[in-house]
ZATOR-85103 format. One line per 5 residues: number of its first residue (from 0); their letters; for each residue y, z, x of C-alpha. Coordinates in nm, 3 decimals. Each point is the difference from the previous one (the first is absolute). Layout:
<pts>
NUM	A	Y,Z,X  ...
</pts>
This chain:
<pts>
0	XXXXX	1.268,1.424,-2.462  -0.155,-0.198,0.291  0.046,-0.374,0.006  -0.342,-0.165,-0.029  0.118,-0.352,-0.076
5	XXXXX	0.093,-0.303,0.208  0.278,0.184,0.186  -0.243,0.269,0.117  -0.253,-0.258,0.120  0.268,-0.187,0.195
10	XXXXX	0.121,0.324,0.156  -0.356,0.093,0.096  -0.059,-0.341,0.164  0.353,-0.066,0.123  -0.127,-0.119,0.340
15	XXXXX	-0.231,-0.263,-0.155  0.248,-0.119,-0.262  0.279,-0.022,0.258  -0.216,-0.204,0.237  -0.123,-0.226,-0.282
20	XXXXX	0.350,-0.079,-0.124  0.123,-0.075,0.352  -0.297,-0.224,0.086  0.018,-0.205,-0.321  0.370,-0.075,0.051
25	XXXXX	-0.039,-0.068,0.371  -0.307,-0.220,-0.045  0.181,-0.245,-0.230  0.295,-0.025,0.239  -0.225,-0.057,0.302
30	XXXXX	-0.193,-0.284,-0.163  0.324,-0.168,-0.107  0.134,0.029,0.354  -0.326,-0.132,0.147  0.011,-0.301,-0.235
35	XXXXX	0.359,-0.080,0.093  -0.029,0.048,0.375  -0.367,-0.071,0.071  -0.030,0.324,0.200  -0.357,0.110,0.073
40	XXXXX	0.096,0.362,0.060  0.191,0.009,-0.332  -0.304,-0.137,-0.183  -0.211,0.263,0.174  0.244,0.269,-0.107
45	XXXXX	-0.022,-0.127,-0.359  -0.379,0.031,0.007  0.044,0.347,0.150  0.219,0.107,-0.295  -0.249,-0.140,-0.254
50	XXXXX	-0.288,0.189,0.165  0.205,0.320,0.008  0.090,-0.039,-0.369  -0.365,-0.044,-0.089  -0.086,0.306,0.206
55	XXXXX	0.247,0.220,-0.186  -0.142,-0.120,-0.333  -0.353,0.083,0.119  0.106,0.348,0.112  0.171,0.066,-0.335
60	XXXXX	-0.318,-0.117,-0.173  -0.210,0.221,0.227  0.216,0.303,-0.075  -0.040,-0.057,-0.373  -0.379,-0.038,0.030
65	XXXXX	-0.025,0.305,0.225  0.154,0.227,-0.266  -0.298,-0.037,-0.235  -0.178,0.328,-0.063  -0.361,0.092,0.083
70	XXXXX	-0.286,-0.135,-0.209  -0.378,0.010,0.004  -0.028,-0.273,0.264  0.286,0.121,0.220  0.005,0.380,-0.036
75	XXXXX	0.277,0.037,0.261  0.224,-0.263,-0.159  0.123,-0.334,0.131  0.260,0.120,0.249  -0.158,-0.172,0.300
80	XXXXX	0.035,-0.340,-0.170  0.354,0.003,0.138  -0.149,0.004,0.349  -0.206,-0.310,-0.085  0.310,-0.194,-0.104
85	XXXXX	0.181,0.118,0.312  -0.282,-0.152,0.207  0.025,-0.324,-0.200  0.373,-0.009,0.079  -0.077,0.026,0.373
90	XXXXX	-0.245,-0.291,-0.029  0.255,-0.213,-0.187  0.267,0.065,0.263  -0.243,-0.112,0.269  -0.154,-0.298,-0.180
95	XXXXX	0.305,-0.137,-0.180  0.306,0.139,0.173  -0.121,-0.021,0.359  -0.239,-0.294,-0.039  0.242,-0.232,-0.180
100	XXXXX	0.286,0.092,0.234  -0.200,-0.084,0.311  -0.137,-0.321,-0.152  0.343,-0.117,-0.115  0.143,0.075,0.343
105	XXXXX	-0.274,-0.201,0.170  0.066,-0.297,-0.231  0.372,0.017,0.077  -0.066,0.005,0.375  -0.240,-0.291,-0.031
110	XXXXX	0.233,-0.206,-0.221  0.354,0.142,0.023  0.245,-0.099,-0.274  0.350,-0.126,0.084  0.260,0.275,0.024
115	XXXXX	0.244,0.043,-0.290  0.306,0.214,-0.063  -0.118,0.364,0.038  0.288,0.154,-0.199  -0.211,0.050,-0.312
120	XXXXX	-0.268,0.171,0.209  0.248,0.244,0.148  0.146,0.086,-0.342  -0.343,0.061,-0.153  -0.118,0.200,0.302
125	XXXXX	0.310,0.221,-0.019  -0.051,0.064,-0.373  -0.371,0.061,0.055  0.071,0.245,0.282  0.237,0.196,-0.224
130	XXXXX	-0.251,0.015,-0.287  -0.297,0.079,0.223  0.211,0.260,0.178  0.077,0.168,-0.333  -0.369,0.002,-0.093
135	XXXXX	-0.090,0.132,0.347  0.262,0.278,-0.032  -0.153,0.109,-0.333  -0.349,0.003,0.155  0.120,0.200,0.303
140	XXXXX	0.185,0.251,-0.221  -0.298,0.058,-0.228  -0.249,0.026,0.288  0.231,0.237,0.193  0.012,0.222,-0.307
145	XXXXX	-0.380,0.042,0.000  -0.090,-0.003,0.370  0.140,0.346,0.079  0.029,0.088,0.369  -0.268,-0.245,0.113
150	XXXXX	0.086,-0.295,0.220  0.017,-0.341,-0.164  -0.329,-0.135,0.132  -0.184,0.327,-0.061  0.139,0.015,-0.354
155	XXXXX	-0.115,-0.358,-0.069  -0.344,0.073,0.143  -0.034,0.320,-0.206  0.149,-0.143,-0.322  -0.234,-0.025,-0.298
160	XXXXX	0.244,-0.212,-0.207  -0.026,-0.367,0.116  0.295,-0.156,-0.195  0.253,0.203,0.198  -0.110,-0.104,0.348
165	XXXXX	-0.106,-0.352,-0.104  0.352,-0.084,-0.124  0.143,0.162,0.314  -0.219,-0.223,0.218  0.069,-0.310,-0.209
170	XXXXX	0.375,0.045,0.001  0.004,0.071,0.374  -0.202,-0.318,0.060  0.232,-0.191,-0.234  0.310,0.108,0.192
175	XXXXX	-0.166,-0.092,0.330  -0.100,-0.337,-0.150  0.356,-0.072,-0.112  0.130,0.069,0.351  -0.266,-0.230,0.148
180	XXXXX	0.077,-0.272,-0.256  0.373,0.020,0.073  -0.062,-0.025,0.375  -0.240,-0.290,-0.055  0.253,-0.196,-0.207
185	XXXXX	0.282,0.073,0.246  -0.201,-0.090,0.312  -0.132,-0.318,-0.163  0.356,-0.124,-0.057  0.135,0.138,0.327
190	XXXXX	-0.268,-0.178,0.208  -0.058,-0.295,-0.233  -0.374,0.076,-0.001  -0.138,0.034,-0.356  -0.330,0.134,0.132
195	XXXXX	0.162,0.339,0.069  0.025,0.049,-0.375  -0.378,-0.041,-0.018  -0.047,0.252,0.280  0.211,0.245,-0.201
200	XXXXX	-0.231,-0.055,-0.296  -0.303,0.083,0.214  0.169,0.316,0.129  0.069,0.108,-0.358  -0.368,-0.058,-0.077
205	XXXXX	-0.103,0.217,0.296  0.229,0.282,-0.119  -0.158,-0.019,-0.345  -0.348,-0.004,0.153  0.074,0.318,0.195
210	XXXXX	0.135,0.172,-0.312  -0.306,-0.110,-0.199  -0.236,0.146,0.262  0.185,0.333,0.000  0.002,0.016,-0.381
215	XXXXX	-0.370,-0.092,-0.021  -0.083,0.277,0.246  0.190,0.263,-0.200  -0.131,-0.125,-0.336  -0.359,-0.009,0.126
220	XXXXX	0.013,0.368,0.090  0.129,0.090,-0.346  -0.257,-0.221,-0.169  -0.288,0.162,0.190  0.140,0.345,-0.073
225	XXXXX	0.232,0.224,0.200  0.024,0.378,0.010  0.303,0.188,-0.124  0.279,0.106,0.233  -0.122,0.266,0.250
230	XXXXX	0.262,0.244,-0.133  -0.148,-0.037,-0.348  -0.350,0.062,0.136  0.119,0.312,0.183  0.175,0.124,-0.313
235	XXXXX	-0.324,-0.034,-0.196  -0.197,0.170,0.278  0.248,0.287,0.022  -0.005,0.069,-0.376  -0.381,-0.001,-0.009
240	XXXXX	-0.036,0.211,0.316  0.239,0.264,-0.140  -0.250,0.094,-0.272  -0.176,0.327,0.096  -0.326,-0.118,-0.160
245	XXXXX	-0.022,-0.298,0.235  -0.123,0.077,0.351  0.052,-0.346,0.151  0.140,-0.341,-0.096  -0.259,-0.244,0.130
250	XXXXX	0.193,-0.321,-0.059  0.272,-0.159,-0.212  -0.054,-0.372,-0.057  0.260,-0.203,-0.182  0.053,-0.360,-0.102
255	XXXXX	0.288,-0.176,-0.173  -0.112,-0.156,-0.328  0.360,-0.121,-0.052  0.331,0.042,0.187  0.071,0.322,-0.191
260	XXXXX	-0.356,0.109,-0.082  -0.239,0.190,0.230  -0.365,0.093,-0.038  -0.099,0.314,0.197  -0.353,0.116,0.079
265	XXXXX	-0.012,0.354,0.137  -0.301,0.175,0.150  0.033,0.379,0.037  -0.226,0.293,0.084  0.023,0.256,-0.283
270	XXXXX	-0.068,0.373,0.024  -0.373,0.045,-0.067  0.051,0.284,-0.247  0.232,-0.203,-0.228  -0.155,-0.043,-0.350
275	XXXXX	-0.023,-0.357,-0.127  0.204,0.072,-0.313  0.281,0.156,0.202  -0.011,-0.291,0.248  0.058,-0.253,-0.279
280	XXXXX	0.310,0.185,-0.122  0.133,0.039,0.354  -0.055,-0.368,0.083  0.193,-0.102,-0.313  0.290,0.220,0.108
285	XXXXX	-0.020,-0.144,0.352  0.017,-0.355,-0.135  0.309,0.089,-0.204  0.170,0.140,0.313  -0.091,-0.311,0.199
290	XXXXX	0.148,-0.231,-0.263  0.321,0.202,-0.011  0.032,-0.018,0.378  -0.102,-0.368,0.022  0.089,-0.178,-0.330
295	XXXXX	-0.157,-0.327,0.121  -0.349,0.155,-0.010  -0.161,-0.189,-0.287  -0.361,0.113,0.058  -0.135,0.306,0.181
300	XXXXX	-0.364,0.067,0.086  -0.082,0.342,0.146  -0.351,0.051,0.133  -0.136,0.343,0.096  -0.196,-0.062,0.322
305	XXXXX	-0.121,0.211,0.288  0.198,-0.055,0.318  -0.317,-0.068,0.201  -0.118,-0.268,-0.242  0.342,-0.168,-0.020
310	XXXXX	0.036,-0.007,0.380  -0.340,-0.169,0.035  0.098,-0.264,-0.258  0.329,-0.101,0.167  -0.037,-0.360,0.124
315	XXXX	0.029,-0.040,0.376  0.257,-0.247,0.140  -0.124,-0.336,0.124  -0.015,-0.045,0.374
</pts>
């Protein structure tokens, strides 16, 4: 009997739950260290962990909302709501994570605090690196499992499931931020210049800003609507074209209504002598075959259309 309780939900969202647990624990430690040592980069890292924790909560909320079924107002369901929350996460990383980090760094450069014993900072940074590294390893493992033979960047660009690549980006930025914070603390004490710690905070903010821009770009494409993987489109086209009563497949247009849900609109030129009653039965059988071949097809629309008419209706690319 399948497990549909809490254990199953945690297993399904292991990347988000792992990142959330790591960030909550790390965030508390960073703020304590910042209060003891007065380190700007440690305070920045604490804010970074709080923002990341909030992001994981928003993504979990978005996943829950996205699983609602179709209704009269939203006949294709609420799957794309997850893409909205992914875009909100990108905005929060930019506005809170990056903005606060840069501002705090500027304040520390303008009015540097006296240097204190950095031992606590080093201990917290080491613990944080271990926890963030564990979360990052989980994210890499889960993303590697789904990306297939595609390269990392291509897989991220083609992914229709934002939580996976968002946590991967966040954890990568977190590890980079920890390295920068450690260097900032060490150089501040090595040179006796507390302003270097503020510079490290600004650099962390710039890293977060870059990550936010990349995430916003990917989330925007999903929110507007992206086609299915080209291999899926070709599979659909091949199954339709194989029918002897179809003379030409005019076009196959797809859009993701959720990470694992695809709407397909197919235009095909049917044999002129095919009776309408027979066509209805054949189309139903064709739809069944398509769903067996591509289980993620949630809605299929097949339109009989003359090739000449369909070709004239194809929108021309912008110059």
